[in-house]
C-alpha positions in Angstrom: 90.4 21.0 17.5 86.9 21.3 18.9 85.2 18.1 20.3 83.0 16.3 17.9 79.3 15.7 18.6 79.1 12.1 20.2 77.0 10.8 17.3 79.5 12.1 14.7 82.5 10.8 16.8 80.9 7.4 16.7 80.8 7.5 12.9 84.4 8.7 12.6 86.0 6.1 14.9 85.7 3.1 12.6 86.9 5.2 9.6 90.0 6.3 11.5 90.7 2.7 12.6 90.4 1.4 9.0 92.7 4.2 7.7 95.2 3.4 10.3 95.3 -0.3 9.4 96.0 0.3 5.8 98.1 3.5 5.8 101.5 1.9 5.6 100.5 -0.4 2.7 98.9 2.5 0.8 102.1 4.4 1.1 104.3 1.5 0.2 102.4 0.6 -3.0 101.2 4.2 -3.8 97.7 2.9 -3.9 94.5 4.8 -3.2 93.0 4.2 0.4 90.1 2.2 -1.0 89.3 0.6 2.4 89.2 4.0 4.0 86.9 5.3 1.3 84.6 2.4 1.7 84.4 3.1 5.5 83.6 6.8 4.7 80.8 5.6 2.4 79.2 3.2 4.9 79.6 5.6 7.8 77.7 8.4 6.0 80.7 10.7 6.3 80.7 11.5 2.6 77.5 13.3 3.3 78.8 15.3 6.2 78.1 18.6 4.6 74.9 17.6 2.9 71.8 19.3 4.3 69.5 17.1 6.4 66.6 17.5 3.9 68.7 15.7 1.3 69.5 12.9 3.8 72.9 14.2 4.9 74.5 14.9 8.3 73.9 18.6 8.1 77.5 19.3 9.3 79.4 22.6 8.9 82.9 23.6 7.9 84.2 23.2 11.5 82.9 19.6 11.4 84.8 19.0 8.1 88.0 20.4 9.6 87.7 18.3 12.8 87.1 15.1 11.0 89.9 15.8 8.5 92.3 16.3 11.4 91.4 13.0 13.0 91.8 11.0 9.8 95.1 12.9 9.1 96.6 11.7 12.4 96.8 8.3 10.8 97.1 9.0 7.1 97.5 12.4 5.4 96.5 11.0 2.0 93.2 9.6 3.2 92.5 12.9 5.0 93.2 14.9 1.9 90.8 12.7 -0.1 88.1 13.3 2.5 88.7 17.1 2.8 88.8 17.7 -1.0 85.6 15.7 -1.4 84.0 18.0 1.2 85.1 21.0 -0.8 83.3 19.7 -3.8 80.2 19.0 -1.8 80.2 22.5 -0.4 80.4 24.0 -3.9 77.3 22.0 -4.9 75.4 22.9 -1.8 76.1 26.6 -2.1 76.1 27.1 -5.9 74.4 24.2 -7.6 70.9 24.8 -9.0 68.0 23.2 -7.1 67.5 20.4 -9.7 71.1 19.5 -9.6 71.3 19.5 -5.8 68.2 17.3 -5.6 69.6 14.8 -8.0 73.1 14.6 -6.6 73.2 15.4 -2.9 71.0 12.5 -1.8 73.4 10.1 -3.6 76.3 11.8 -1.8 74.5 11.3 1.5 73.9 7.6 0.8 77.7 7.2 0.1 77.1 6.5 -3.6 79.1 9.5 -4.9 82.7 10.3 -4.1 83.5 13.5 -5.9 86.8 14.2 -7.6 88.2 17.6 -8.5 89.5 18.4 -12.0 91.0 21.9 -11.8 94.7 21.4 -12.7 95.8 22.1 -16.2 99.1 21.9 -18.0 100.7 25.2 -18.9 98.8 27.5 -16.5 101.1 27.1 -13.5 98.4 26.2 -11.0 96.4 29.4 -11.7 92.9 28.3 -10.7 90.9 31.1 -12.3 92.0 30.6 -15.9 91.7 27.8 -18.4 93.1 26.9 -21.8 90.4 24.2 -22.5 87.6 25.4 -24.7 84.0 23.9 -24.7 81.2 24.0 -27.2 77.5 24.2 -26.7 75.3 21.9 -28.8 71.6 22.1 -28.0 71.3 21.4 -24.2 74.8 20.0 -23.8 78.3 21.2 -23.3 81.0 19.3 -25.1 84.5 19.2 -23.6 87.8 17.5 -24.0 89.7 18.1 -20.8 93.1 16.9 -19.8 94.4 17.3 -16.2 97.9 16.4 -15.1 96.8 15.7 -11.5 93.4 14.4 -10.4 93.4 13.3 -6.7 91.6 10.0 -6.4 90.3 10.4 -9.9 90.4 6.8 -10.9 88.1 6.0 -7.9 85.7 9.0 -8.2 82.1 8.4 -9.1 81.6 12.0 -10.3 83.7 15.1 -10.9 83.6 18.9 -10.7 85.5 20.0 -13.8 86.7 23.5 -14.8 86.9 24.6 -18.4 86.2 27.8 -20.5 82.6 28.7 -20.9 81.2 28.2 -24.4 82.1 31.3 -26.5 84.4 32.6 -23.8 86.1 35.8 -24.8 89.1 35.5 -22.4 90.9 32.7 -20.5 89.3 34.0 -17.3 85.7 33.1 -18.2 85.8 29.7 -16.6 82.8 27.5 -15.8 82.5 24.7 -13.2 80.6 21.6 -14.4 79.4 18.6 -12.6 79.8 15.3 -14.5 79.1 11.7 -13.4 81.6 9.1 -14.5 79.3 7.4 -17.0 78.5 10.7 -18.8 82.1 11.0 -20.1 84.8 8.9 -21.6 87.4 8.8 -18.8 91.0 7.8 -19.5 94.0 7.4 -17.2 97.1 8.8 -19.0 99.9 7.9 -16.6 101.0 6.6 -13.2 101.7 8.1 -9.8 105.0 7.4 -8.0 105.8 10.5 -5.8 108.0 11.0 -2.8 105.0 11.5 -0.5 101.2 11.7 -0.5 101.4 8.4 -2.3 97.9 7.3 -1.3 96.2 10.2 -3.1 96.9 8.4 -6.4 96.8 11.7 -8.2 97.2 10.5 -11.8 96.9 12.4 -15.1 93.5 11.9 -16.7 91.5 12.9 -19.8 87.7 13.5 -19.9 85.8 13.7 -23.1 82.1 13.9 -23.9 79.2 16.1 -23.2 77.4 17.1 -20.0 73.9 18.6 -19.7 73.7 22.4 -19.6 71.9 22.4 -16.3 74.9 20.7 -14.6 76.9 23.9 -14.6 77.7 24.9 -10.9 77.1 28.6 -10.6 76.8 30.9 -13.6 78.6 30.1 -16.9 82.0 31.8 -16.9 81.8 32.8 -13.3 83.9 30.2 -11.5 85.6 33.1 -9.8 82.6 33.6 -7.6 82.5 29.9 -6.6 86.3 30.1 -6.0 86.1 33.1 -3.7 83.1 31.8 -1.8 84.0 28.1 -1.4 86.8 26.6 -3.5 89.8 28.7 -2.3 88.9 29.1 1.4 87.9 25.4 1.9 91.1 24.3 0.1 93.3 26.3 2.4 91.2 25.5 5.5 90.9 21.8 4.7 94.5 21.3 3.7 95.7 23.1 6.8 93.5 20.9 9.0 95.0 17.8 7.4 98.6 19.0 7.8 97.8 20.0 11.4 96.3 16.6 12.1 99.3 14.8 10.7 101.8 16.9 12.8 99.7 16.4 15.9 99.5 12.7 15.4 103.2 12.5 15.0 103.7 14.5 18.2 101.3 12.3 20.1 103.0 9.1 19.0 106.4 10.5 19.9 105.2 11.5 23.4 103.7 8.1 24.0 106.9 6.5 23.0 109.0 8.8 25.2 106.8 8.0 28.2 106.9 4.2 27.7 108.9 2.3 30.4 111.6 1.2 28.0 112.3 4.8 26.8 112.1 6.2 30.3 114.9 3.9 31.3 116.9 4.7 28.1 116.5 8.5 28.0 116.8 11.4 30.3 113.4 13.1 30.1 114.8 16.1 31.9 117.3 16.8 29.2 117.2 20.4 28.3 117.7 19.6 24.6 114.9 17.1 24.6 112.5 19.5 26.4 113.4 22.4 24.2 112.7 20.4 21.0 109.4 19.1 22.4 108.5 22.7 23.3 109.2 23.9 19.8 107.3 21.1 18.1 104.3 21.8 20.4 104.5 25.5 19.8 104.4 25.1 16.1 101.3 22.8 16.3 99.5 25.1 18.7 100.3 28.1 16.5 98.7 26.4 13.5 95.7 25.3 15.6 95.1 28.8 16.8 95.3 30.3 13.3 93.1 27.6 11.8 90.4 28.0 14.5 90.4 31.8 14.0 90.3 31.5 10.2 87.4 29.0 10.4 85.5 31.4 12.7 86.1 34.4 10.5 85.0 32.4 7.4 81.7 31.4 9.0 80.9 35.0 10.0 81.6 36.6 6.6 79.1 37.1 3.9 79.8 35.9 0.4 80.7 39.5 -0.6 83.1 39.9 2.4 85.0 36.8 1.4 86.4 38.7 -1.5 87.9 41.4 0.7 91.6 41.9 1.3 91.6 41.2 5.1 90.1 37.7 4.7 92.1 36.8 1.6 95.3 37.8 3.5 94.4 35.7 6.5 93.4 32.5 4.6 96.4 32.7 2.3 98.7 33.2 5.3 97.0 30.2 7.1 98.0 28.0 4.2 101.6 29.2 4.1 102.0 29.0 7.9 100.4 25.6 8.2 102.5 24.1 5.4 105.7 25.4 6.9 105.1 24.9 10.6 103.7 21.4 10.5 106.7 20.2 8.5 109.0 22.0 10.9 107.4 20.4 13.9 107.9 16.9 12.5 111.5 17.8 11.6 112.0 18.7 15.3 110.7 15.3 16.3 113.0 13.5 13.9 116.0 15.3 15.4 114.7 14.5 18.9 114.2 10.7 18.5 117.1 10.2 16.1 117.9 8.0 13.1 116.2 4.7 14.2 112.8 6.1 15.2 112.8 9.2 13.0 114.5 8.4 9.8 114.2 4.6 9.1 111.1 3.4 7.2 108.3 1.3 8.7 108.9 2.4 12.3 106.0 2.7 14.7 106.2 6.5 14.8 105.9 6.7 11.0 107.9 10.0 11.1 109.7 9.1 7.9 106.4 8.8 6.0 104.9 11.9 7.7 108.0 13.9 6.7 107.7 12.9 3.1 104.0 13.6 3.0 104.3 17.1 4.6 107.1 18.1 2.2 104.4 18.5 -0.4 102.5 21.0 1.6 104.3 24.1 0.4 104.0 22.9 -3.2 100.2 22.3 -3.0 99.3 25.7 -4.7 102.8 27.1 -4.2 103.7 29.3 -1.2 105.6 31.6 -3.5 102.5 32.3 -5.5 100.5 33.1 -2.3 103.2 35.4 -1.0 103.0 37.4 -4.3 99.2 37.6 -3.9 99.5 38.7 -0.3 102.1 41.3 -1.1 99.8 42.9 -3.6 96.8 42.6 -1.3 98.8 44.3 1.5 99.3 47.3 -0.7 95.5 47.6 -1.0 95.0 47.6 2.7 96.8 50.7 4.0 95.2 50.4 7.4 96.5 46.8 7.9 93.0 45.7 8.8 93.0 42.4 10.6 90.3 39.8 9.9 
């Protein structure tokens, strides 16, 4: 992870401290990290990716990844909330019309708008580029009735980016992305949230009904694919991977500090070949993901919008997600084996390995690895030269 600019690091420190204080309670009660979000608002971090002329911090993707990693060292749920908000902001910055950017981004910069993402839909198996929800245009508005089985932080969001079919769509692939503020729609919570891990994301099922102004479409009507290729998919995989990496690195750091404490040094043989081998494997897995993430972030920044649709980049960013989801979990499993049942398996221990293990188990399911392997297999057949991004 690259070093943060000192001014940005100063903003991040109290957010990380707040998240750390409340992480165990958020997990225990499956409640949203509200105190952490409040700290993000007051620190200006919600406006990290907002350009300076709208009042934001003018940060880039690498800043988003670095901050997400730091937050994830204490709480993966809070980090995911932050990273996914950043993904929504980036979509508005790159594909929102000027009037929409002017109205919305200054509010984001002031910490007034936390953005939720409404892209999941029952019956489509997680396929981002299709929808079964129709919309209707009436004068200068788009009417919608949209149900989503999972909306991360949706109860607490001030506004949303919502996918649905474009008005008069001829196929389920003509999807639009629409910005909607909470008070523009009737928002209903349809159920609870009691998962094994990632409990603080409070990703409840929700329903959104009402009408949004026509000029709140992000990108062209029916052309969400372009926004996805340029921003949504890459920042999802980069952002999620950064969060998983931060969580695994935090677990490794806490474990190393414990092993080097006076009590543990008296109790354990730190020259044990088994102990050293397991530490080596855990560190190798973390370093592998870090190297791949850094490379993918550099490649993303160097590509044009058109090049981001090419096979080499798609293969790389999909492989990053799969690798990070597998290797970060495996690294923590190595640590659990190393420290044993008391420190690694019991709940509410200082190392928090039990919570981290539950959280990271969701990583392979977050846009399923099997789906990405199928996509990468097909993409590989299109790239006979095995061009590396």
